[in-house]
C-alpha positions in Angstrom: 0.0 0.0 0.0 1.4 3.4 -1.0 2.0 6.0 1.6 0.8 9.6 1.1 4.3 10.6 0.1 4.4 7.8 -2.5 1.1 9.0 -3.9 2.4 12.5 -4.1 5.5 11.3 -5.9 3.4 9.4 -8.4 1.1 12.3 -9.1 4.0 14.8 -9.3 5.8 12.6 -11.8 2.7 12.3 -14.0 2.0 16.1 -13.8 5.6 17.0 -14.7 5.5 14.5 -17.6 2.4 16.2 -18.9 3.4 19.8 -18.3 7.1 20.2 -18.6 7.9 21.2 -22.2 10.5 19.0 -23.9 12.6 22.1 -24.6 12.8 22.7 -20.8 14.5 19.3 -20.3 17.5 20.3 -22.4 20.7 21.6 -20.8 21.0 25.4 -20.5 23.4 26.6 -23.2 23.8 30.2 -22.4 22.4 33.1 -20.3 19.7 33.5 -22.9 18.2 30.2 -21.7 17.8 31.4 -18.1 14.4 33.0 -17.2 14.6 35.9 -14.6 11.1 37.1 -15.2 10.2 40.7 -14.5 8.4 43.4 -16.5 11.2 43.4 -19.1 11.2 39.7 -19.8 10.2 38.8 -23.3 7.9 35.9 -23.0 7.3 35.8 -26.8 11.0 35.1 -27.4 10.8 31.7 -25.8 7.2 30.2 -25.7 8.3 26.9 -24.0 10.0 28.8 -21.2 7.0 31.1 -20.8 4.6 28.2 -20.6 6.9 26.4 -18.1 6.9 29.5 -15.9 3.2 29.9 -16.2 2.2 26.4 -15.2 4.7 26.2 -12.4 3.7 29.6 -11.1 0.0 28.8 -11.2 0.7 25.6 -9.1 2.9 27.5 -6.7 5.8 25.3 -7.5 8.3 28.1 -8.2 8.3 28.4 -4.4 6.8 25.0 -3.4 7.4 25.4 0.4 5.9 28.9 0.7 2.4 29.3 2.0 -0.4 29.2 -0.6 -1.6 32.6 0.6 1.7 34.1 -0.7 1.7 32.4 -4.0 3.5 29.2 -2.9 2.6 25.6 -3.2 2.1 25.0 0.5 4.1 21.8 0.4 5.8 20.2 3.4 9.6 19.8 3.6 9.3 16.1 2.5 7.0 17.0 -0.4 9.3 19.8 -1.5 12.2 17.3 -1.5 10.2 14.9 -3.6 9.4 17.6 -6.1 13.0 18.6 -6.4 14.0 14.9 -7.0 11.4 14.5 -9.7 12.5 17.7 -11.4 16.1 16.5 -11.3 15.1 13.1 -12.7 13.8 14.7 -15.9 16.6 17.2 -16.0 14.1 20.1 -15.9 15.3 23.6 -16.1 14.6 26.0 -13.3 11.3 27.7 -14.3 12.4 31.0 -12.7 15.7 32.4 -11.4 15.0 35.1 -8.9 16.8 37.0 -6.2 13.3 37.5 -4.9 12.9 33.8 -4.3 16.4 33.0 -3.1 17.1 36.0 -0.9 14.3 38.6 -0.4 11.4 36.2 -0.1 12.7 34.4 3.0 13.5 37.8 4.6 9.9 39.0 3.9 8.4 35.8 5.3 10.3 36.4 8.6 10.3 40.2 8.9 7.6 41.6 6.6 4.2 42.8 7.7 1.2 40.9 6.5 0.4 43.6 4.0 4.0 43.5 2.6 3.9 39.7 2.3 0.6 39.8 0.4 1.8 42.6 -1.9 5.3 41.4 -2.8 5.5 37.6 -2.4 2.8 36.5 -4.9 4.4 38.7 -7.5 7.8 37.2 -6.8 6.4 33.7 -7.0 4.9 34.4 -10.5 8.1 36.1 -11.7 6.5 39.5 -12.1 9.3 41.4 -10.4 13.0 41.1 -11.0 15.0 42.1 -8.0 18.6 43.2 -7.4 20.5 43.6 -4.1 21.8 47.0 -2.9 24.4 46.0 -0.2 28.0 46.6 -1.1 29.4 50.1 -1.5 32.9 51.4 -2.7 34.1 51.5 0.9 31.8 48.9 2.4 32.4 45.4 1.1 33.5 42.9 3.6 32.9 45.6 6.2 29.3 45.9 5.1 28.1 47.6 8.3 30.3 50.5 7.3 27.9 51.5 4.5 27.1 55.2 4.1 24.2 55.5 1.7 21.7 57.6 3.6 17.9 57.7 4.0 16.7 60.9 5.6 13.1 61.0 6.8 10.8 63.5 5.0 7.2 63.1 6.2 6.0 59.7 5.1 9.0 59.2 2.9 12.8 58.8 3.0 15.1 60.7 0.8 17.8 58.3 -0.3 21.3 59.3 -1.5 24.4 57.3 -2.1 26.1 54.6 -4.2 26.1 50.9 -4.3 28.6 48.7 -6.2 28.7 45.1 -7.6 24.9 45.3 -7.9 24.2 42.2 -9.9 21.9 42.8 -12.9 20.9 46.3 -11.6 20.5 47.5 -15.2 17.9 44.8 -15.8 16.1 44.7 -12.4 12.7 46.2 -11.7 13.1 46.7 -7.9 16.0 46.7 -5.4 16.2 45.6 -1.8 18.6 48.1 -0.3 20.5 48.8 3.0 20.6 52.4 4.0 21.9 54.4 7.0 19.1 56.0 9.0 21.2 56.8 12.1 24.9 57.4 12.8 24.7 56.7 16.5 25.5 53.1 16.0 27.3 51.3 13.1 25.1 48.2 12.9 22.2 49.7 14.8 21.7 52.6 12.4 20.9 50.6 9.3 17.5 50.2 7.7 16.2 47.8 5.0 14.1 49.3 2.3 12.6 48.4 -1.1 12.1 50.7 -4.1 11.4 50.7 -7.8 14.5 51.0 -10.0 12.5 53.3 -12.3 12.1 55.9 -9.5 13.5 59.4 -10.3 17.1 59.7 -9.2 18.1 56.1 -9.7 20.8 55.3 -12.3 23.1 52.4 -13.1 26.4 51.8 -14.8 27.7 48.4 -15.9 31.1 47.2 -14.6 33.0 45.4 -17.4 34.5 42.2 -16.2 37.5 40.2 -17.5 35.1 37.8 -19.1 33.7 40.5 -21.3 30.3 40.4 -19.7 28.8 42.8 -17.2 26.4 41.2 -14.7 27.6 43.7 -12.1 26.8 47.4 -12.0 27.3 50.5 -10.0 24.0 52.0 -8.7 23.6 55.6 -7.9 20.8 57.2 -5.8 20.3 60.9 -6.0 17.4 62.3 -3.9 15.3 59.2 -4.4 12.0 59.4 -2.6 11.0 56.1 -1.0 7.8 55.6 1.0 8.4 54.5 4.6 5.8 51.8 4.0 8.5 50.1 1.9 10.8 49.7 4.9 11.1 46.1 6.1 11.2 45.6 9.9 11.8 48.5 12.2 13.9 51.6 11.5 17.5 51.1 12.4 16.9 47.3 12.7 17.8 46.5 9.1 21.0 44.7 10.1 18.9 41.9 11.5 17.2 41.5 8.1 20.5 41.9 6.3 22.2 39.1 8.3 19.3 36.7 7.8 19.2 37.4 4.1 22.9 36.9 3.7 22.5 33.4 5.0 20.1 32.6 2.2 22.3 34.4 -0.3 25.3 32.2 0.7 23.1 29.1 0.4 22.1 30.2 -3.1 25.7 30.9 -4.2 26.8 27.6 -2.7 24.3 25.9 -5.1 26.8 26.6 -7.9 28.8 23.7 -6.6 26.0 21.3 -7.6 26.3 22.3 -11.3 23.4 22.5 -13.7 20.8 20.1 -14.9 21.1 17.8 -17.9 24.0 15.5 -18.4 27.6 16.0 -17.1 29.3 18.6 -19.3 32.6 17.9 -17.6 32.8 14.3 -18.6 31.0 14.7 -21.9 33.4 17.5 -22.9 36.5 15.5 -22.0 35.3 12.5 -24.0 34.5 14.7 -27.0 38.0 16.3 -26.9 40.3 13.6 -25.7 38.4 10.4 -26.7 38.3 7.0 -25.0 41.0 4.3 -24.8 40.5 0.7 -25.8 38.9 -0.1 -22.4 36.3 2.6 -22.8 37.9 5.0 -20.4 39.0 8.6 -20.9 42.3 8.4 -22.8 44.2 10.8 -20.6 44.8 9.0 -17.3 45.9 12.2 -15.4 42.8 14.1 -16.4 40.7 10.9 -15.7 42.0 10.8 -12.2 41.4 14.5 -11.6 37.8 14.2 -12.8 37.2 11.2 -10.7 38.5 13.0 -7.6 36.3 16.0 -8.4 33.2 13.8 -8.9 33.8 12.3 -5.4 33.9 15.8 -3.9 30.9 16.9 -5.8 28.8 13.9 -4.6 29.9 14.6 -1.0 28.9 18.2 -1.4 25.5 17.3 -2.8 24.9 15.0 0.2 26.0 17.8 2.6 23.8 20.3 0.8 20.7 18.0 1.1 21.4 17.6 4.8 21.8 21.3 5.3 18.5 22.0 3.5 16.8 19.4 5.7 18.3 21.0 8.9 17.3 24.5 7.7 13.7 23.5 7.1 13.6 21.8 10.5 15.0 24.8 12.2 18.1 22.9 13.3 20.8 24.5 11.1 23.8 26.1 12.7 23.8 29.9 11.9 27.3 29.5 10.4 26.4 26.6 8.1 25.6 28.9 5.1 29.2 30.1 5.3 30.5 26.5 5.1 28.2 25.7 2.2 29.1 29.0 0.4 32.9 28.3 0.8 32.8 24.7 -0.4 30.3 25.3 -3.2 32.1 28.3 -4.8 35.5 26.6 -4.6 34.0 23.5 -6.1 32.4 25.5 -8.9 35.8 27.1 -9.7 37.5 23.7 -9.8 34.7 22.4 -12.1 35.4 25.1 -14.7 39.2 24.7 -14.4 38.7 21.0 -15.3 36.3 22.0 -18.1 39.0 24.2 -19.6 41.6 21.4 -19.2 39.3 18.9 -20.8 38.6 21.3 -23.7 42.2 21.7 -24.7 43.0 24.6 -27.0 39.5 24.6 -28.3 38.3 25.8 -24.9 40.2 29.1 -25.5 38.1 30.1 -28.4 36.6 33.5 -27.5 34.1 34.6 -30.1 33.5 31.8 -32.6 30.1 30.3 -33.4 31.5 26.9 -32.7 32.3 28.0 -29.1 28.9 29.7 -28.6 30.6 33.0 -28.3 33.4 31.7 -26.1 31.0 30.5 -23.4 33.5 28.1 -21.8 36.4 30.6 -21.2 34.0 33.4 -20.3 32.2 31.2 -17.7 35.6 30.1 -16.4 36.7 33.7 -15.9 33.3 34.6 -14.3 33.8 31.9 -11.6 36.7 33.9 -10.2 34.2 36.2 -8.7 32.3 33.4 -7.0 34.7 33.4 -4.0 34.3 37.2 -3.6 30.6 37.8 -4.1 28.3 37.2 -1.1 31.3 37.4 1.3 34.8 36.4 0.4 36.1 32.9 1.0 38.5 34.4 3.6 35.5 35.9 5.5 33.6 32.6 5.3 36.7 30.7 6.7 36.9 33.2 9.6 33.2 32.6 10.4 33.6 28.9 10.2 36.7 29.0 12.5 35.0 31.2 15.1 31.4 29.9 15.1 31.7 26.2 14.2 35.3 25.2 15.2 35.2 27.7 18.1 38.8 28.8 17.5 40.0 31.9 19.3 39.9 35.2 17.5 43.3 36.4 16.4 
């Protein structure tokens, strides 16, 4: 006799088979295959992706474990895990990539008012708003609490002035969740957490060109931007609490890079295509074969650790510093993956602009990974957190 969870798995498998377009089971080839949603997203350019987002959004499965009142699926932790397993089994693409889902949403669920939750969360779940994160500043990176962007009260509004840097996709985002200084009496105690539309008068962005030739990062400038106080999350001068909570979810999101994408194993497939197999059916280069095998062992261990961490997090048993451990291992693993991809590709992997190389996707992605161990808190910062809070080593 099937248990309720077995029944859910059977029904989920059947629903996915009927509703996940075949195109959405193919590997992601470039950034153009990734759906971020938002008011600027061109649904007509990719009908299968638009259909996949629509059916998953209507079912609440873009955020399966969020309450149904906020646009989620209302699934239990066990059901959410089953859904993820079934999506992975058919190599389904993510229906929606969203900083709203991975970072802002959890913070709103914990700190937002009921009105704010009902306003923002369903729109996030359906992919109607694309968000960016206004945290780092030119002189406030690792020392984030040293931020200087100010929000001065003016009646029912704040007047915001300042600059943010390394704002991922700010030039494409609809809204920003932003840390601002509302008091100078205390470094961490004078920060507030606000939301505002990127189309507001006084907001401008400037892309930062990276070594990869792409510009996911931007500078963001705020000149006398008027923001209603109703768009502040949590109490005034209590934004650091929200910021820290959100950072844990951001580091969990970034650590997911260590799991790789869906659809096949590009590392092994690329090595076979370039180097070929020996007479025993093994990769012809024994040194690279050993390196890939060692990497795959680490990757499988990380996947198991990731699943355990997610289970602990959902059960409220996770150590507060666990996201730092996940972020460090995941980003270093992702960098190692791309190093091996370049090694497996040989000289062909160095092609920068050809059609055959899809515009140099391999070397550009390899160079992009160098930022993984900086963004969301440097690897050095994560190791300090791990040493202090998990290993309980004395501060230097």
